[in-house]
C-alpha positions as CSV (number, residue, x, y, z in Angstrom):
1,M,-17.3,8.1,4.1
2,F,-16.1,4.6,3.6
3,D,-18.5,1.7,3.4
4,L,-17.7,-1.9,3.4
5,T,-20.1,-2.7,0.2
6,D,-17.3,-0.2,-1.8
7,V,-14.9,-3.3,-1.2
8,N,-14.8,-5.7,-4.2
9,Y,-11.0,-7.0,-3.5
10,L,-9.0,-7.6,-0.5
11,R,-5.6,-8.1,0.2
12,R,-4.0,-9.7,3.0
13,V,-0.7,-7.9,4.3
14,A,1.5,-9.6,6.9
15,V,4.3,-7.1,8.7
16,G,6.5,-9.4,10.9
17,S,7.3,-13.4,11.4
18,T,4.6,-16.0,11.0
19,N,6.4,-19.0,10.1
20,P,8.9,-20.5,12.7
21,E,10.8,-22.0,9.7
22,K,11.2,-19.1,8.2
23,L,12.3,-15.9,10.5
24,N,11.8,-12.2,8.5
25,S,14.9,-10.1,8.4
26,E,14.9,-6.1,9.4
27,E,15.0,-6.3,5.0
28,D,11.5,-8.2,4.8
29,T,9.9,-6.3,7.6
30,K,10.6,-2.9,6.2
31,A,9.7,-4.3,2.6
32,A,6.2,-5.4,4.3
33,L,5.6,-1.8,5.8
34,A,6.7,-0.2,2.4
35,F,4.1,-2.4,0.5
36,L,1.2,-1.4,3.3
37,N,1.9,2.2,2.5
38,K,1.5,1.7,-1.0
39,C,-1.7,-0.1,-0.7
40,L,-3.1,3.1,1.5
41,N,-1.4,5.6,-0.6
42,E,-1.4,4.7,-3.9
43,P,-4.5,5.1,-6.4
44,P,-7.0,3.4,-5.9
45,R,-6.4,3.8,-2.4
46,G,-7.1,1.3,0.1
47,R,-8.6,1.2,3.4
48,I,-7.5,-1.2,6.4
49,V,-10.8,-3.2,6.9
50,G,-9.3,-5.5,9.8
51,I,-6.2,-6.2,11.9
52,E,-5.1,-9.7,13.2
53,K,-2.7,-9.3,16.1
54,N,-0.5,-12.4,16.2
55,F,2.2,-13.6,19.2
56,A,3.5,-17.0,20.0
57,I,6.8,-18.0,22.0
58,L,8.0,-21.4,20.5
59,N,11.0,-23.3,22.1
60,I,13.0,-24.7,19.2
61,G,15.3,-26.8,21.3
62,E,17.4,-24.9,23.9
63,H,16.4,-21.6,22.3
64,Q,13.0,-19.5,22.7
65,V,11.9,-17.9,19.5
66,V,9.4,-15.2,19.7
67,L,7.1,-14.6,16.7
68,Q,5.2,-11.4,16.4
69,A,3.0,-10.2,13.5
70,M,0.3,-7.4,12.3
71,I,-1.8,-8.8,9.8
72,Y,-3.6,-5.9,7.7
73,H,-6.7,-6.5,5.9
74,V,-6.4,-3.9,3.2
75,G,-9.8,-3.5,1.2
76,F,-9.9,-1.8,-2.6
77,P,-12.8,-1.2,-4.8
78,R,-11.2,-2.7,-7.4
79,R,-7.9,-4.5,-7.8
80,P,-5.4,-2.2,-8.5
81,G,-3.3,-2.4,-11.6
82,W,0.5,-2.4,-9.9
83,M,-0.6,-4.9,-7.4
84,P,1.3,-8.2,-7.8
85,P,-0.7,-11.4,-7.8
86,E,-1.3,-13.3,-4.4
87,E,1.3,-15.8,-3.3
88,R,-0.3,-19.0,-2.0
């Protein structure tokens, strides 16, 4: 049984494009998915406590750009030692 009171560290993992000025490549998406899987499978194992679903259609000049992203909020009982510091 998972209880939210056990969550002492929360990490936000974005999979997909969230910035129209810097579109993610397929390699970036694969790296984000690999990091999410590492968060969910390596000790201390994280749990998904929330999901944001983002979708936007932008007109840049004559082109339409579709931005899609799933942002996972992964909770941990403590900050994993293998986890790099968050980028601001």
